[in-house]
N, C-alpha and C positions, 0 to 999 in steps of 0.2 A: 506403555504405547502412547503416543500423543492422541488426544482428542481432535477429531476432524469435524468442523460444523461447515456445512454446504448450505448457501442460498441461490438457487437458480433463478428466481423470479424477483427478488426482493429488489434489485437494482433497477429493473425496468420500471416500476412505479415511481422511482425517485429521478428519473431521466427526462422528465417534460422539459421542452423547450431548449435542449441540448444544442450546441454550436452547429451540428450537422447531422441528420438522420439518413441513413442508408439502409436499405433493404437488401437481402442477401449476404453472402459473405465471399470473400476473394478466395479464389481457388489455389491450390497449394503451387500451382506453376506461377503465380503472382508474386511469390516470395523472391526478391532482389538476390541476384547472385554476389553483389558487392555488399560488404558488411556496412551496417548502420553504425554510428559513432555516438556517445552521450557525453556531456560534459556537465557537471554540476555548477551552475551560474552562481546561486546563492544558497547558503544553508543557514537556517536559524531555529532556535529552540532549545528548551531545556534538556531534551531528550538527545540531542546530537550535536555536543561540543564539538568545537573545531578539530578536524582530524580523525573522528569517529564515525563517518559515514562515507560511502562510496557508491558509485554506479557503474553497471556495466551492460552491454548488449551482449547476448550470446553470439557465437560465431555464425550459427544458422539463422540470425535474425528472429528468432522464436520468442526470447523472453528478455524483458528488461529487469534487471535485479538490482536491488537496492540492499546494501549491507550495513547493518548498525552495530557498533562494537560497545557501546555504552548506554543503551536505552533501556533505562529501568526504572520503574515507578514503586514506591515503598511507602508503608502506612502502619502505623503501631510501632512497639518498641521503642527505639530510639531514633526512629524517622522523624523529621520535623514536618510541618504543615505543608510546604511547597513540594515536598518529596511524593506527595500522593498522586500528583498529576504531572505527565512529562509529555511533551510534544516535539514535533520535528516538522520544519516547513522547508521543503526542497524545490527549487526552481531548476529544472533540467532542459538542457539544449539537446534535443534528441536530432542528430544530423541524418536525415533520411537520404538514402542513395537517390540519385538523379532521376527524375520522371516518376517518383513513388510517393505514396502517403500511407499513413498507418493509423490503426485505431488500437485500443485496449479491450480485449473481449473477455480476459479474466483477470483476476486479482487474487493473489494468494499470500498471506501473511502467517508468520510463524514466530515462536518464542517458548519461553517456559513461565510457569506460574507455581507459586507457593501459597496456598490460601487455607488458613484454618477455617474452621467451622464460623459461618455467618460472615465471612469476608466475602468481597465481590471484586470482580475486575471486568473493565470495559475496554474494548479494543475497538478504536475508530479509525477510518481513513476516507480521503474523498481526493479526487484528482479533476483538474479541469485545464483547459487551455488558455494562455494569455489572452485578454481581451473579453472574455465572457466571464460572468459570474455563475452560471449555470455548472453544476457540477455532479460527478458521480460518487455517491456516499455509501458507506458501509459501516454497520455497528454491530458488534457481537459481545456477549457477556459470558463470564465464567462465574461459578459459585462455589464457595468452599463447602466442605473440606475438598481440596484438589491440589495434587502434587504430581506435576507431570508436564512434559512438553505440551504445547497446544498448536493447533493449526487451523486456520480458517480461510475458507474459499468461497468466493464469488464469481458469478459469470454475467455478462451482458448479452441480451438476445441479438441476433443480426439486424432486427429491425431498430434498434437503439444504440447501435454503434456510433461513436463520436469520432469522426476522421479529423486528423490535423489538416488545416488547410493547405492547398497545393499552391497557392499563389502568394504567400507570405510565410515568413519564419514566425511561428509561435511557440514560446515556451512552454513546457508542460510542468505544471504546479501539482506537486504531491504532498499532501498534508497527512500526518498521522498523530494520534494521541493515545496515551495509556492513563488508565485511571483505575486506581485501587483503594479499598476500604479496610480498615483493620478488623481482624476478628474478634470474636467474643473475649472480653477481658483485656482489650487493647493488645491482643497477640498480634506479632509481626506478620507482614503479609507482602508479597511482591509480585509483580508480573514484568517480563522483558520482551523487547522485541528483538527477535534475532539473537546472534552472539558472535564470537570471533569466528566460529566454525559453522554457523547455520545463518544463511541470508534471512534477514527479517521480512523482506517483500519481494514478490515475483510478479511482474505483470506481463501477462501473454499478449503478445502482438499479432495482428493481422495485417496483411499489406495488399495495396492494389496499385495499380498505374494511375498517375493523374491524367 
């Protein structure tokens, strides 16, 4: 069974000065009937070579999912120094239905880790809208011995939601990284973000009318 780590308040402390702060949450009937669309405008990073990542919005507009097919950090054994840290930078064009805007109120990341004794892995992610340097950041650690799937989850309080601006198109920047250390005796260790069967990242969406 995968390990689940949940942080309900950690993001709030790191969201000072965000692009837009709103209190309260959008009601369920604010979800647009028309489906949102997402296009990857640019993709960069050692963890997501060309053709190994994709993004979709669920039919009910509740979730933005990013699939990674080759996102693995390795250390020890035959791994080289550059293999110990991998990253992926995505610029997403989320096309909201007319007269609606959205915010991300929850972040979920998943993968697998194989960590011998004294090995560690760190999973980091942040997102922000184009035109601002303020971001929402999360970081989680795993410690060996560990041999299992992992899942981490964070939520953003209502009064810290970051809404996409209604009056202009701003791309959503999503950055993630994986870092792993070797176990005792330089034993091989690895951590992955997602797989061909499991999405690496899910961003829970909330909607309101502009």
